[in-house]
N, C-alpha and C positions, 0 to 999 in steps of 0.2 A: 400485227407483226410490228414490231419496233421501228423506227425509220433512224437510220444511223447517219451522221453527219460529223463533218471533219473542223476544227476550229485551228486557224494557223498558231494560236498562242497557248500557253496553258493555262492561260489566264480564265477563269471559269466568271463569264457575264449570266445575268438575266433579267427578265422582263418582272414587274412587280405581279404579275397575275399567275405566275407557276413556282413553284418549287423544284430545288435541284438537290437529288441524294449524288453524293461521290461515294462509290463504294470501291475499297481498296485493297488488296493483297501484297503484301510486301516479299521482297525476294526469298526463296525459300529451296533447300534443296528437293522435297517431298510435297507435293501437292496432290491430292486426289481429285476427281474432275467432281466440282459442283455447278449446280446452276441454280438459277435465281427467278423466285416469279413475284411479280408484283400484283396483288389483288388479282391470284388465281392465272394470269397471263406471263408466258415465260419470256422475260426480257432479257436474259443471259445463259443461252443454252452451255455455255461453260464459263466457269471465273476462271482466269488463267492468273499465275503468279507474277509477281511485278507489274503490274497493269492496275490502272485503276478506271473505271467507268462514271462518266457524267451522265447523270439521268435525269434529263427534264420532265418534269410531272406535272399534274393538276394540283392542288394544295387539298388539305383534306386528311382524313384518316384513313392509312392507308395499311395492308398487310403483307409482310416481305415474309419469303418461306425460301430457305436453302434446301437443295434435295440433292442428293445424288446423283450424278449424272451417269454414269458408270457401277457396276458393282453394288445397286441398290439395297441390296440385302447386307451391306457392309457399312452402310453409311446411315447415321441417325438425322432425319427431317427434322427442322426447327422453324418454328413460328414467331415472328415479330409483329407487333403494333406499332406503328408510331403516326403522329399528326403533325402533318405537315402544314407549315404557313408559308403563306405567300411573299415571295421577296428574299427566303431564307432559304441558304445552302445547308444541309446536315451529312458530316463525313461518317462512313461507317469504315470500321476495318473490318477484314472477315477476316476470322483466327480460326485455323483448324486445331482440333482436339482430338489427340490419339488415345485411343482406348483399347482393353483387349479385342480382336478382333472386330473394331467399330471406330470410325471417324465422324466427326461431326463438324460443321461450320458452322462458327457462330458470327454474328454482327454485332459489333461494338461500336456504339456510337464516341465519337474522339471530338473535343475543341477542335475548333477551326484552323488556329495556328499550328497543332499538332497532325490536323490532317494535310493543311497546305506543307508542310514541312516533309513528309511522309513519300508525298507524290510528286516531289520533285523532278527527280530523274527516272520516274516509271512511263511506261507506255499508258498513251490513253486512248479510249476509244469514246463517243458521244453517241447518245441513244436519246431522240425527242418522242414521247409520249405523247407531247402536245399536241401535235399533227395527227388530222383525220386521214383514215387510212385511202 
């Protein structure tokens, strides 16, 4: 189970032995319920709109998956592979694609400046996967 933590400032700091993923969803009128898995471990049971998630994790190659949380037969699962370097922050925008009777949640990597601007007025949640349970 991931460990949630709260930081007083939206500034994202890190140690050199960890990598940070910032997954964010811009405000929208409609957003189906999706969840995020990292290396087959559920990290986010529900990805909410107008929210960004700061996920501290160990560096290395990771597998990210987006899956429908409800109406799973009407959502397409997507998998992504990403190599994370220690001391780096990666911004991923979660974008929903609508199709006939189907929706998909894509993770699109954004430059740091773009990501920082996008999350300025969003709600924040922090998850630390580097701590042992």
